[in-house]
N, C-alpha and C positions, 0 to 999 in steps of 0.2 A: 339266425345264427348263421356262416357259413356250410359248406357243405362237404363233402369227401374232399371233394376236385376243386374245393375254394369258390363254388356258388355260392348265390346269397339266397337265401331261404325264406318265406313266408312262415312255415312249419312253428309251430309250437309242443309244449308237454307236459302233461301234469303228472308228477310222481305221486302211490297213494303207497305212504307208508306203513297202511296196513297188510301188502301184499311185494314191501318190498321195491316198484317198478313203475315204471314208465310207459305212459299210453298218451296218443295223440288226442289232442284239441284242436278248441277254432284258431287260426289260421290269424297271423295279421294282416294289416291290411298294409302296412307293407314293410320286405322284403331290410333287414337292415345287421349291423354286423359296429362295434365297438362303441356299445350304447348302453343308458340305463336301461334297468329293471329295480324295480324298487314295490314288495308292502307297502301299500297305503292303510289308514286307518281305519277306515269303512272296508275292508276284506278285497279293495278289489288292486289291481295288481298296474300300476304303473310303466309306461315305455316311453321314450326322451333320445330326440338324437341317433347322433350314428352315425355309419355311413352305406351309400344300400350299393358300392361296386359302380357307380355314374358320379353320384355325386353327394356332397354328405348333407345331414337334416338338419331341419326343427325342429320337424313334424312331433308329435307327441300322440300317444296311443292309451285308452285301460284296458285291460283286460275284465269281465267279470266273470269271478268264477261258476255261481250260480245257473247260469246261462250259457257259459265257456263265449262265449263271444268279446267281438273286440270293437270301440267307439275312438273316434276321432276326438281328440284331449286337449283341443288347441297345439302351441306349441315352444320355441322359445323366441327367442328377440335373437338371436344369429346361430345357425349349425354350426355345428360342433360334433367331430368324435374323439373318441380317446379321454374323456375328460373325466373329472374327475365329479364326485357330487354324497351331498351328505344329508339326514332330514334333521330337520331343527322340531324345536319345542313343538312346535304351534299344528307341524305337516307342513308347511312350506318347505322348499329344497335346495338346499345351494349348487350351483351349479361352476363348475370352476373350469378355468381353461379349455385343454383341449388343442386339438389345430382343425383348420379351416380347409373349401372343396383344396387350395394353392398348396396345400402340406405348414401352413405358417403355424408357427406353435402362438399360441393363445393366451394375454395375458387378464383379460376380459371376465365378468361375471356377471352372473342376475340369478334372481329368486323369483322360484316359477310358486306359480299358487298354483293344487290341482283339484281347487273346491272353485274356482274361478277359471280356471284353462287359461291362465296369464301367467307373463314374467317381467321380472322388473331389472332396471342394467343395477351394476353394486357396482360399487369402486375392483378398481382391476392392482391385482396383487404386482407388488415388485420384479417381479422374479412369472417371465412366459414361462407355464410346464405342459406337458401332458404325463402320461402313464402313474402320476402322482396319485395320492391318496388324500382326502379326503374327512375329519372326524367332528363331531358337531360335540359339545361340551357344552359347562353351565355360563348362563348367563347369553346364551346364541350367543356364544362364540364356535369358530370354526378352524381348524389345526389341517393347514397344510403340511404335506412330508414333500423329501423329493421329487423323481419324475423328470423327462425328458427337455432339458430349452433347445432353444434357436445352436445349429451348430451341432448338435448331436450331442452335444454335452448333459453326464448323470449330470445332473442335482444335490450336492448336502441338506442344502436351505430350508427351513422349512418356518411358516407365517401361521399368523396367527389373525385372524378375522373378526373384528367386533362390531354385530348385528348392529346395536343402537348407533354405534357412533359412525357405522359405514365406514371405519377406516382399516386398515391392517400395522400388524409389530411385527417386525422381526420377532420369530422362535429358538432363535439357531443353529447351529446345524450339528446335523447328526454325524456318529463317530467313519460315518460308511458313505459314501454315495450313492443312488437305487433308483431304482427305475421298475414298475410292475412290481410292485412288489405289496402287501397285507397290510394295514394297519387294524386297530383300532380300541375304542376306552375301556381297561381293564377294573375302573372300580367310580368312586364318587370324588375322588380328590383330585378327577379328571389325567388320570398319571393314563401313558397314551406306549401301546406298546407297536413298533412296525417289528416285520417280519418277512425274510426271500426278499425277491427278488432279484435284479440282475444290476451290474457294474466295470463293465460288460456283460462276468460273468455270470454265471447264474449263481445266487446266495443262498446259505441255508440261515446261519446267522442273522440274529436280532436286536435288535436294543430300546429303548426305555429311557419317553421323555418324565423329567418329574418337573411343571407347571410351577411348583411352589421355590425351585432355584432356579428353573431354567434347565436343567444340564442333562442334554442326553449320556445313557451308561448303558455301558454292551452288555448281552446277557449270552447266553448259553443256548 
């Protein structure tokens, strides 16, 4: 994580709910920001890609809570930062978009298998984007929403990735273009809520996507 003056740090912390506080734990092998950090089914924490202040990274590492240590865990095909990711039903992680060393915003994607520490290229989105969201749904579908595209364009468009067919479908446009927002799946019908972000002003309102009719509806 970046420090108070913008420096990049290796340090990590553990939160203890019993004392409602943090404490230092083992340091990562590589300082980075704009990366993915996610808990895997075996209890380890996977950190992938990001930026180290000099270059965009493709590397991955895993944290083992019992030992409080980090170990190399392979990496992506393409270095990237500020991307979106979604964990699929089988534990593989869909990595979407982001930006490379030159600041080029990406449309290409890959599927990372943390059990093999390997990544596989997948079909590209129709629209390059970063600072977007990715949500996994039923049938190994992934919903992609918003983000920033080339030319600093903030996007309202959304797409659905179909893993079994390795292809994308247009999923309509949100009511409001937004980037750096939050999103989550709210029920078994795969309805998706997005909220906040900026466009370019910081936003507080959200909206709801219903895949049964393909419509985005504003929420209070």
